[in-house]
Residue, then its C-alpha position, 0 to 999 in steps of 0.5 A: x079891162x077896168x082902168x085902175x087909178x092911182x089911188x086904188x093902187x096905193x090902197x091895194x099896196x096898203x092892204x097888202x102891207x096889213x095883211x103881211x104884218x098880220x101874217x107875221x104876227x100871227x105866225x109868231x104866235x107859237x114861236x118865242x125866245x126867252x119869252x119874246x115874240x119873233x117880232x120882238x127879236x126882229x126889232x132887237x127887243x130884249x127878253x123880259x128880265x124875269x125870263x132871262x135872269x133866274x133867281x132863287x129863292x123866288x121873287x117875293x118869297x116868304x119864310x125861306x127855310x135855311x137849307x135853300x140856296x141863294x143862286x142867280x142864273x142865266x142861259x147865255x151871255x154872262x153876269x155883268x154884276x150881282x149885288x145882294x144885300x141882307x137886312x138882319x137885326x136892323x143892319x144892312x150887310x152886302x153878301x159876298x159871292x162869286x161868278x162861275x167860270x163861264x159867267x152864267x152863275x153866281x153863288x154866295x160864299x156862305x151857303x147859309x141863309x140868315x134867319x129872320x132876314x130880308x134879302x135884296x138881289x140886284x142883277x145885271x146880265x148881258x146876253x149873247x146879242x150884247x143886250x143888257x138886262x137888269x133884274x131886282x128881287x126880294x125874299x125873306x127868310x124863316x124866323x125861328x121860334x126857339x134860339x140858343x146862346x152860349x155864356x162865355x168864360x172868361x169875360x171879354x177883354x180880361x186878363x187871366x192866369x195861365x190856367x184859363x179854359x175857354x168854356x161855353x155853357x149853352x142855355x139849351x141842350x145841343x144835339x148837332x154837337x158837330x155843327x155847333x163845334x165847327x161854328x166856334x173858332x178858338x185861336x192864339x197868338x203866338x199860335x198853339x194847338x187848341x182842341x175842344x171837349x164836350x161835357x154832355x150836351x150843353x157845355x163845350x170847353x177849349x184848351x191847349x195841351x199845357x197851360x197857356x204861355x204868359x202874354x198869349x192873346x186869345x180870340x174866341x170867334x162865335x159864329x153860331x148865328x142861324x146854326x141849328x144846334x137841335x131840332x128846330x133850335x137855332x143860334x143867335x150869336x155872331x161875335x168875338x171875344x178876346x183875352x190876355x194871358x197874364x203872368x204864370x202863377x201855380x200854387x201847390x196845396x199839400x193837405x198833409x203838410x198844411x202848406x201851399x207853395x206859390x210859384x211865380x213864372x216857375x220860381x217859388x216866392x212864397x210857402x203859406x200855411x193852410x187848413x184843408x178839409x177835415x178827415x170827415x170832408x176832405x178837400x178835392x185833390x187835382x188841379x183846380x182854376x180860380x173861377x171868381x174872386x170876391x173880397x167878401x162872401x157869405x157861405x151858408x152850409x145849407x147851400x152845399x148840402x151840409x145842413x146847418x153846420x155853419x153860416x158865415x156872413x163875411x168870409x174875406x178873400x174868397x176865390x172860387x175853385x169848383x162850381x160845387x162850392x170849393x173855395x180858397x179863402x181867408x179864415x179868421x174863426x179858426x186862427x190857429x188851424x192853418x199850418x197845424x190841422x185840417x178843420x174845414x168842410x173841403x175849402x182851403x183856408x188861409x190865415x185872415x182877420x175879420x174884415x180882411x187885411x192885405x197884411x195877412x197870408x190870405x190878403x197877401x195871396x188874394x192881391x196877387x192872384x188872377x182869375x184863371x190861376x191854378x191851385x193844385x191839391x195833393x196828398x188829400x184823402x178824397x178823389x181828384x176833382x171831376x174834370x166838368x167841376x169848375x174848369x177841371x179839364x186840366x186833370x185829363x190827359x191830352x188824349x182823353x181830352x182830345x177824344x171828347x171833340x165831336x168833329x173827328 
C-alpha cells in the first residue's frame, strides 16, 4: 500500500469539488426557470426582467398601429408599480391605468394608442420569492398621412342667442360616423338633453329639443384625436370649446304684412317695418338663425345666382341668415318699401341710410342682436328653409332630429 500524503489528499478533495461543480453546471444546462439556470436559482439570483415582465407592444418596436393594446403582464407575484409616459406633439403625458385584481396585469384606462407618439414604460414587479425586478421599454406608434379636423360653430368663449346650434363642419368626408359621434360630447349647465344630427358625411350638428334657456353654459368636448373617421384618415383635435347663452330674442317676420315683431325674453319690444322677397324671388319661410353680423358688406347678385341684377358695395347692418345668401340688412336704396311692399331678392330689408345709423330701424335692431338669435319668417310664398342651410335645424321636429344620429 502506497502512502498518501496530506498534500495529495487535499488535491483529491479539490478535484472532487471541481467535478461536482462541473456536474451541477452540466446538469443545469437543460433546465431553467424564467430564463435562469438551476445554479442561479440555488444562489437566489432573480430572473432576467425581460423574461419576467412582459410588455406589449415589444420593446423598440416602431410604427405600432392604433388597434394594438398596451399591456404589462407577469406570470407570478405582483406588479409593484407601472408608469407609462406618452410623448406627443412635444408634450409628455402620464397614461393612467390600473392593475388587475390578482396584481399581475396592468392595462391603460384608454385602450386607444395615440398616433405619432413615443411611449416609455417603466414597470417594477415582485416575484413569489420576494425579489424585485424592474423593466424599461419604449416603442413608437404609427404616423398617419391623412388627418381630419372639425370647424366649430359658435366661436369659443362667445355669448350667443338662444337659437344657437352647435355645428361641426369636417374638412373630410366621414364614413365611420358613429366613431366620430362618440368622440364629441356636448353638455350644458343647467343640464338639458342634447342630441346630434348628421347632414351628409361632413357635418354634425347638436341641439336641445327647444331653444336654450338664457344663461346656459355649454361645453363642447372634441376627443377626435386618433379617431379613424374614414379609412386611413384620423382625427387631429383634442380640445374643449365653451359658449354662453345670452338673453332670448326671437323675431317674427310676416312677409304678407311687411312687419317684424321683436320679442325679448318673451315680451314684445318693437314692431319694425320690413320689405321681404318680391314675388319672383320670395324669402324662405321658417326659422333661421343669425350666423354672422357685419357692419357693412358688399352684395353682388352674381355670387348668389342672380346674374348682374345688382351690385351694392356698402350694404349696412347686414346679418347673415343662410349659407345661400339670405340676409336681414339695412336698405337705403328703396326707402319707401319697408312696411309697404316686398322688393328684395329674398332678403329681409329694414329702413336705413347710406353709411348706416343707429337711429334707423336697421341700426336699432343690429345693435340689439346677437349671433344665435332666431328670425322666423311666415306667410311668404316660398318653401321652408332646408334644415342644413345655415342653422335651420329648428325646422325639424324632435323625433326627426334625433333619428339623424349615428349612434342608436
